[in-house]
C-alpha positions in Angstrom: -20.1 -42.5 -44.0 -19.8 -44.6 -40.8 -16.0 -44.5 -41.1 -16.0 -40.7 -41.1 -18.3 -40.5 -38.1 -16.2 -43.1 -36.2 -13.0 -41.3 -37.1 -14.4 -37.9 -35.9 -15.6 -39.4 -32.6 -12.3 -41.1 -31.9 -10.4 -37.9 -32.7 -12.7 -35.9 -30.4 -12.3 -38.5 -27.7 -8.5 -38.4 -28.1 -8.4 -34.6 -27.9 -10.6 -34.5 -24.8 -8.4 -37.1 -23.2 -5.4 -34.8 -23.6 -7.4 -31.9 -22.2 -8.1 -33.9 -19.0 -4.4 -35.0 -18.7 -3.3 -31.3 -18.7 -6.1 -30.1 -16.5 -4.4 -27.6 -14.2 -6.1 -24.7 -12.6 -5.3 -21.4 -14.2 -3.9 -18.7 -12.0 -3.7 -15.0 -12.6 -0.3 -13.5 -13.3 1.5 -12.3 -10.2 3.1 -9.3 -11.9 5.9 -9.5 -9.3 3.7 -10.1 -6.3 5.5 -12.1 -3.5 3.1 -11.9 -0.6 0.7 -9.7 1.3 1.9 -7.1 3.8 0.0 -6.8 7.1 0.2 -3.4 8.9 0.6 -3.5 12.7 -2.7 -4.0 14.6 -2.4 -0.7 16.5 -2.1 1.1 13.2 -5.4 -0.2 11.8 -8.6 1.8 11.8 -9.8 5.2 10.6 -7.5 8.2 11.2 -8.5 11.8 10.5 -6.1 14.7 9.7 -6.2 18.2 8.3 -4.8 18.3 4.7 -1.2 19.3 4.0 0.0 21.4 1.1 3.0 19.0 0.8 0.5 16.3 -0.1 -1.4 18.6 -2.5 -4.3 18.9 -0.2 -6.5 21.7 1.2 -5.1 22.5 4.7 -8.6 23.5 5.9 -10.3 20.3 5.0 -10.4 17.0 7.0 -9.1 13.9 5.2 -9.3 10.3 6.3 -6.8 7.4 6.2 -8.3 3.9 6.5 -5.9 1.1 7.3 -7.2 -2.5 7.4 -5.5 -5.8 7.6 -4.2 -5.7 4.0 -5.2 -2.3 2.7 -4.5 1.4 3.0 -7.3 3.6 1.6 -8.4 0.8 -0.7 -4.9 0.0 -2.0 -4.0 -3.7 -1.5 -0.6 -4.1 0.1 1.8 -6.6 -1.3 5.5 -7.3 -1.0 7.1 -7.0 -4.5 9.8 -8.5 -6.6 11.7 -5.3 -7.4 13.2 -6.6 -10.6 9.8 -7.3 -12.1 8.1 -4.1 -11.0 11.1 -2.0 -12.1 10.8 -3.6 -15.6 7.2 -2.6 -15.8 8.0 1.0 -14.7 10.9 1.3 -17.1 8.9 0.1 -20.1 5.7 1.8 -19.2 4.2 2.0 -22.7 4.9 -1.6 -23.5 3.4 -2.9 -20.2 0.5 -0.4 -20.0 -2.0 -3.3 -19.5 0.0 -4.4 -16.4 -0.1 -0.8 -15.0 -3.9 -0.6 -15.5 -4.5 -4.0 -13.9 -2.4 -3.2 -10.8 -3.8 0.3 -10.1 -5.2 -0.9 -6.8 -2.0 -2.6 -5.7 0.6 -1.0 -3.4 4.2 -2.0 -3.0 4.5 -2.0 0.8 7.3 -2.5 3.3 7.6 -2.2 7.1 10.8 -0.8 8.6 12.0 0.8 11.9 13.5 4.2 12.1 14.1 6.3 15.3 12.2 3.7 17.3 9.1 4.1 15.2 7.7 1.3 13.1 6.9 2.7 9.6 4.6 1.3 6.9 5.8 2.6 3.5 3.3 2.4 0.5 4.4 3.0 -3.1 2.6 2.6 -6.3 3.0 -0.9 -7.8 4.9 0.2 -10.9 6.2 3.5 -9.5 9.5 4.3 -11.2 10.6 7.0 -8.8 9.8 8.4 -5.4 9.6 7.0 -2.0 5.9 6.8 -1.5 4.0 7.7 1.6 5.0 6.4 5.1 2.7 5.9 8.1 4.1 5.5 11.7 2.6 5.5 15.2 3.8 8.3 17.4 2.8 10.0 20.7 1.6 13.6 20.5 0.5 15.9 23.2 -3.0 17.2 22.8 -4.7 19.3 25.5 -1.7 18.4 27.7 -2.5 14.7 27.4 -0.4 12.2 25.5 -2.3 10.8 22.5 -1.5 8.2 20.0 -1.3 9.7 16.5 -0.5 8.4 13.0 2.4 10.4 11.5 2.1 10.7 7.7 5.5 11.2 6.0 6.9 11.5 2.5 10.3 11.1 1.1 13.3 9.0 2.1 13.7 9.8 5.9 10.5 10.3 6.0 9.6 14.0 6.4 6.4 14.2 8.5 3.8 16.4 6.8 0.7 15.6 8.9 -0.5 13.9 12.0 -3.8 11.9 12.0 -5.9 11.2 15.0 -8.6 8.6 15.7 -11.4 11.3 16.0 -12.1 14.6 14.4 -10.3 17.4 16.2 -8.9 20.9 15.7 -5.5 20.9 14.0 -2.3 21.2 16.1 -0.4 24.5 15.8 2.1 24.3 12.9 5.0 25.1 15.3 4.4 21.7 17.0 4.2 19.9 13.7 7.9 19.2 13.3 8.5 17.9 16.9 9.7 14.3 17.0 9.0 11.7 19.6 12.3 12.5 21.2 11.4 16.2 21.5 8.0 15.2 23.1 9.7 12.8 25.5 12.1 15.5 26.8 9.3 18.1 27.0 7.2 15.7 29.1 10.1 15.0 31.6 
């Protein structure tokens, strides 16, 4: 009997010794995450805009965009390894658990186009589409230049709405498609 107890205790001690040798902290899977993306400081804050039919919204309702240090409307912004995220998008049914775990992640990038710094946000495992882009522009409102957040969709991006820091009446639709260059020439 003593031999059995002694054998069991020594086996348990040996197994626990192996457990301590391989004691490494466990990390969550990255699912293709490379690093966090930080939006420009002037872009952060709460922005309000009237909905756009192009975004599937009611044009008579006010919507809010909240941009923080690493989030846009609650979506955490990360730089992504495109090979990994495209694999998840291509085999959606096989990797459904990954899609469900990354619902609050956004594949983000910052780029310059026409002297505007744009923040582009896509779904983490989005297989198609160009996401939503946000860029700081100058708009005229009550004959005063005002900083606005242009909300665009598509590749170029096509601007579908302008958001402002405070609630306001919507701009006339004929001014909606003016670019910064048009505004600069109009102000001169």
